[in-house]
N, C-alpha and C positions, 0 to 999 in steps of 0.2 A: 239522802233525800228527805226534805222537809216534810213533816206531817202536819204543820199548822194549817188552819183554814184561812184562805183568802177570798176576797171579793173582787171580780173584775167587771167593769162596766163597759159597754160598747154601744155606739150608735150606728145603725146600719144605714148607709146613704146610698143613693138617694131614697128618702122615705117614699114607700108606695105600698099602699094597703094590700093591692093584689099580690105583689111579690112577697109581702110578709105573710100573707096567707098561705102561698106555695111553700114557702120556707118551713112554717111551723106545722103544715100538714092538717088533714081533717082531725077535729078535736084535739089538736096539739100532739097528735101521734109522733111526729118526726122529733120534737122537743122531748117527749118522754122516752123515745127510743135513745136519743143521745145521752140523757140523764142516765138511763139504765147501763148503757155501755161504759160510760166514763165515771160513774158514781159521783155526779155533781148535781147541783140544783139550779135550774135556769128559770128566772122570772123575767117577764117582759111587759112593757106597756108601749104600745105603739112600735116605734123603731128602737126604743131604748131597751137593752138587754143587760141583765144583771146575773153573773155566774158565780156561784158559791161552791168551793171545793178545795182540794189539796192543790197547791201551786202548779205541779205538772199536768194534772187533769183539767183544771180551770183554764190553764193557758192553751191546752189542746183543744178544749171546747170552744174558746174565744176564737182560734184560727180557723176551726172547722165551720163555725157559723158564718164568718166572713167569706170563706171560700164557697159555701153553699149559697150564700146570697148573690155572690156573683153569678152563679148558674142559673138564677132566676130572671136574669136579664132577658127582655122580650126578644123573641125570634119572629121576624115577620109579623109583628104586631101580636103575637101570642106569647103569654107567660108560661114556661114550662113548669110542671109539677116536679117537685123534689120527691124522689122514690126512696124506699128504705135501702135499696142497693146502693144508692149514691152516698148515703150516710155510711153505710158498711165500708165502702171503699175509702172514704175520707179518713175513717177512723184508723183502718188498717195502714194507709200510707203515712199517717202521722207519726206512727212509731209509739204512741202513748201506751199501747197494750203491753209492750216490753217494758216500758218504765213502771207500769203498774205492777207487772210481774216481779221486777227487780226490787221494787219496795216491799212487796209481800214476802218475797222468798230471799231476802238479803242475807249474806253470810252472818251467822251468829244469831239470826232471828228464828224462833221456832215457827216451823211450818205446820199448819193445821187447817182442817176443814171443819167448821161447826155445823152440826145437824141438831135437829130437835131431840134426838136420842143420846147426844154427846159429842165430843170432840175427836176427830179422826187425825191421827198424826203419822207420817211416814216413819218408818223405823230404819230405813237405811238411805245413804246419800243417793243411791239410784232411785228409789222411790220418791225423794224429795225433788229430783230433777224431772221425774216423770209427771209429777204434779205441775211443775213450772211449765213444762212443755205443753201440757194440756190447756194452760191459760194463753201462752203465747203463739201457739201454732193452730192453724185450721184442722190439720190432720196429724194425729200422733198414733204411732205404732208401739205397742208394748209386747215385746218378744221375749219369751223365757219359760222356764219350767214351771210346773204347777206349784202353788202356794207362795208365789213371789208378790202377790197382791195386785197383779195386773187388773183384773176384773173388778175387784172390790174398790180400788182407787178410782178407776174409771167411772163407776157408779156414784161413788162419793163426789167426783168433780162435777158430774151430771146434776146431781141433786143440789149442790151449791150453787150452780149456774141458775138453776130453776128458781131457788130460793131467793136469789139476787134479782131475779127478773131479767137476766141477760138473754135467756132463751125462753121460748113459750112451750116447748115440749120436749119430752125424752122419748127416743125411739130405741127399741132393744131388738137386735136381730142375731141370728147365726144360721149356719148352714146345717140343715137337718139331714146329714149323711146317712145316718141309720134308717131313715125313711126314703133314702135315695131321692130327696127333694120332691117325691111324688106325693105330696100331702093331701091331695084330693082323694086319695084312697083310704085316708085314716079316718076313724070315726070322730064325730063331734064337730063343733063350729072351729073357726080359725084359731081362736085362743086356745081351745081344748087340744087341738092338734099340736100346737107349738110349745104349750106350757112346759111339758116334760124335758124339752131340750134347753130351756131358759130358765130352769130352776134356780142355778147359781145367781143369776142376775136378779130374779124375784127375792131371793133370800136376803140380798144386800139391801134391796129397796125396802123390804119389811123392817129390817133392822134400823134403817136411817129414818124412815118416815112413818112406820107403824102400819100394821095390816089395813085398818079402816081407811086411812087416807090414801094408801096405794090403791085400794079398791075404787075410791071415788075418783082419783085422778085418771084411772084406766076407763071408768065409765065416761069421763068427759073428754077422753082422748087426748089428755095431757101427757099421760104415759102411754105409749103404743107399743104393741108386740106384734112384729111382722116377720114371717120367715124370709129369709134372703131371696127365695124364688118369687115372692110377691112384690119385690121392691122395683121391678123393672118398669121403666116409663114414668117414674115419680121424680119430682124435684122437691127437696127437703130444705125449707127456709126456716129460720129462727129455731133450729133444733140441735139438740145434742144426740149424737147418734153413736151407738156402740155396737160394733160388730165383734162378737165373741167366737172363740174356736175357728179363727180365720185361717188356720193352716189347712182346714178342710175345704176351702173355697178352690175352684178351678181359676185358671188365669182370667177367663171370661167373666166369671162371677165377680172376682175382685175389681176388675176394670168396671163393671156394670156399677157396683156399689159406689166406688170412688167417684163416679161421674154423676151420682144422685145428689151430691152435696151442693146446697144452695147458698144464698147470702145469709150472712149472720148465723151460720151453722158451724158446729165443730163435730169431728168424727174422731172416735178412738177405736182402733183395731187391735185386737189382743189375740195371741196365739203362741203355740209352742210347736216349733218345726220338728221336734223330735217325736211328735205324737200325731202323725198324719194318717188319716183313715180312708184316704181316696183309693179308688180302684188302682191296680197295678198299672203303671205306665202314665197315669195323669200327674202332671206337675202341679204342685201346690201354688196357688195364687199368692200366698204370703211369701213363699220363697221368691217367686217371680217379681213381687213388688219390692222386696229388699234390694233386689239386683238392679231394677229399672228405676226406682224413685229416690235412691239414696242422695242425689244431688239436686233434688227439686226443692226450691224454696217454700216455705210455709209447711213443710212436711218434716216431722222429727222421728227418729227411730230411738227407742230406748230397749237395750238389750240387758235382761236380767240374767243373774248367775245364781249359783247355789248359795252364796252368802246372803241373798236377798230373800231366801225362803223364811217365812214368818210363822210357819206351822210347827208342829212338834219337831224337836231337833233331829229326830231320826230321819225326817223328811229330806233335810238338807244332805244327810249322809247317803240316803238313797239315790238322791239327784247325782251327787258326786260319783257314786259308784257306777251308775249308768253312764254318765258322761266319760269316765275312764274306759268303760267297757266298749262305748261307741267309737272312741279313738283307736283303741287296739282292734276293733273290728274292721274299721276302715283300713288300718295299716295291712291287716291280713288279706283283706280283699284286694287291695292294691298289689301286694306281693303275689297273690294267686294270679291276678290278671297279668302281671309283668312275667311271671314264669310261664303261663300259658301263651303269651305273645312270643317269648323267646322259643319255646317249643314249636309254635306254628311257623315261625321264620326259619327255624332249623329244618323242619320237615320240607318247607318250600325250597330251601337251598339244596336239600338232598335230592329232591324230585328234579330240580333243574339240572343238577350234576348228572343224575341217571339218565335224563333225556339227552344230554350232551353226548354221553358215552354211547348211547344207543344210536344216535344220528351218526356218529363217526364210524361205528360198526357197519351200518347199512350202507354207507356211501361207497361207490366203486373205487378201487385203488388206482391212483394216478399212474402208476408204473406198469400196469398191465398193457 
């Protein structure tokens, strides 16, 4: 795919100032939104538009502008406004995001995310695929053991999207299982209640953006910290949302979270299904989501293994040891369950046989 810069010119017909105003939006917000999403520059004068960018993104912007202008056609004498949601849908349906991701993550090309504190690179193929999926999918699941970079790379992708102005805010959340989600009983304000549970996310943000900038972004609500229990009833547009420790969500909480996602938003859900802290008998929302959503479009699942662990080498060996133990433990539990079932069936058969003998002994003789 060519990286040269091209300029495409387009005249939107019929020329109509009211329709052009609807297309561009107040203060050119719609044009700016399209520029941010596609990484192009759009200039216009009257109905003459000029698009500057890489061939695939400039062509996509060219086609999207034409389709959006068609949607400004008067309806019963009124010219409809073009909303950000329409732009989002047009961009998604164009397939250009996949082309952008393929260009950025093409085979042989080094994948990286640039932050002000340095360059972040995936260390395994699984991590590279994870980064690509976060660009091309609205919802991405990162499932695997500790130390595989699930949360760290999710925060890096969120910071990258914010720096590129693709989104307007970052929202961090996780279930506070240790507090039973009853955060109102904990001391302090909302941030103080939740901070201890979101420390890994904070640490990654501080490393990538610096402490002072993170504090300023939090004050301006560009970075927002919210417990999962407080997200009910919200719709999150133009946001990058990270749900950490999702294995500790219930089915209801996971469904509630996934249905909060609005237009031009991306969500990353991370978790480890081997470290569930829910009360006995409660099914993990993460496990349930893997079963229910595996075939849904625009949702990707990334499963990490011990080879993806990027912490101390002993951590990978620990993960492998636990995985082997869990497999053996499951086998033993199945064997015990099967043996108990056989013993139960045998006892039932013996009771049926005894009952039959007893019935035969009690019945009067036919020859008497």
